[in-house]
BAKOL-989050 format. One line per 2 residues: number of its first residue (from 1); their letters; for each residue x, y, z of C-alpha. Coordinates in steps of 0.05 Angstrom, whole numbers, padded with zeros to 5 digits, m for minus. Each point is the difference from the previous one (the first is absolute). Layout:
REM residues N
NUM	a	X/Y/Z; ...
//
This chain:
REM residues 114
1	mv	00903/m00184/02740; 00044/00004/00062
3	lv	00036/00060/m00031; m00067/00036/m00009
5	ii	m00019/m00014/00073; 00067/00026/00025
7	la	m00005/00064/m00040; m00072/00011/00023
9	lc	00018/m00010/00073; 00061/00045/m00005
11	li	m00038/00055/m00035; m00063/00002/00043
13	pg	m00006/00071/00026; 00023/00005/00072
15	nd	m00069/00024/00023; m00032/m00064/m00026
17	is	00049/m00049/00033; m00030/00010/00069
19	ki	m00068/m00022/m00027; 00025/m00070/m00017
21	df	m00017/m00042/00062; 00048/m00059/m00012
23	lr	00060/00048/00000; m00012/00021/00072
25	it	00057/m00040/00031; 00064/00023/00033
27	ye	00053/00018/m00052; m00052/m00014/m00054
29	dl	00038/00038/m00054; 00063/m00041/00009
31	av	m00038/m00066/00003; m00038/00018/m00064
33	hf	00066/00018/m00036; 00031/m00066/00023
35	lm	m00060/m00041/m00022; m00009/00035/m00067
37	ff	00072/m00011/m00020; 00004/m00070/00028
39	gf	m00060/m00018/m00043; 00025/00037/m00061
41	ss	00070/m00030/00002; m00027/m00070/00013
43	ml	m00050/00002/m00057; 00049/00032/m00049
45	fl	00053/m00052/00018; m00049/m00057/m00010
47	dl	m00025/00029/m00065; 00070/00009/m00028
49	rr	00021/m00069/00021; m00061/m00032/m00033
51	nt	m00006/00042/m00063; 00071/00014/m00023
53	gl	00059/m00039/m00021; 00035/00019/00065
55	ah	m00031/m00055/00043; 00069/m00030/00013
57	km	00034/00068/00011; m00023/00020/00069
59	aa	00052/00056/00006; m00026/00034/m00063
61	is	m00072/m00004/00024; 00019/00025/00069
63	yt	00038/00059/m00029; m00058/00018/m00048
65	vl	m00051/m00003/00056; 00044/00041/00048
67	vs	00013/00054/m00052; m00075/00002/m00016
69	ci	m00016/00007/00074; 00051/00056/00010
71	ll	m00027/00038/m00060; m00072/m00008/00025
73	av	00018/00021/00071; 00038/00062/m00024
75	tt	m00057/00018/m00048; m00054/m00005/00053
77	el	00040/00041/00050; 00016/00053/m00052
79	lq	m00074/00004/m00020; m00019/00008/00073
81	ll	00051/00056/00006; m00017/00036/m00065
83	lt	m00076/m00006/m00001; m00014/00047/00056
85	sl	m00075/m00006/m00011; 00003/m00070/00030
87	nr	00020/00027/00069; 00052/m00056/00003
89	sa	00074/00003/00013; 00060/m00041/m00022
91	si	00033/m00040/00054; 00066/m00037/00007
93	sd	m00033/m00049/00048; m00053/m00016/m00053
95	fl	00055/m00014/m00051; 00037/m00044/00050
97	fd	m00062/m00041/00014; m00012/m00005/m00075
99	mi	00070/m00029/m00006; m00008/m00047/00059
101	gs	m00065/m00027/m00029; 00032/m00007/m00068
103	gl	00061/m00036/00027; m00041/m00049/00041
105	gi	m00047/m00012/m00059; 00059/m00016/m00046
107	tg	00032/m00044/00053; m00065/m00037/00012
109	mr	m00010/m00014/m00073; 00071/m00024/m00009
111	li	m00012/m00050/00056; m00067/m00025/m00026
113	kl	00004/m00049/m00057; m00065/00010/m00039
//
């Protein structure tokens, strides 16, 4: 579900973004990227820890989540670059905030014992 929300938010046409009231904060795009990937990495980590045989292998779960986040971040940025009808653009800063959110999400889940 989180994956669908991330894709939807990343692929909203640029003209429609300004119509979303709750996104009218300073540096809203970077904050949204951080929060999306923090949530995605946290939920994916928790899901993998609970529903796989890897519960005792934190490094394997962390690596899987990190690779998944990198692939998702690259995919969303490439789609923004290639789908010109969206009036969006790819951004290194968006990718960096995706990775910061992912890293903190993974770190947080490693620290929490659920």
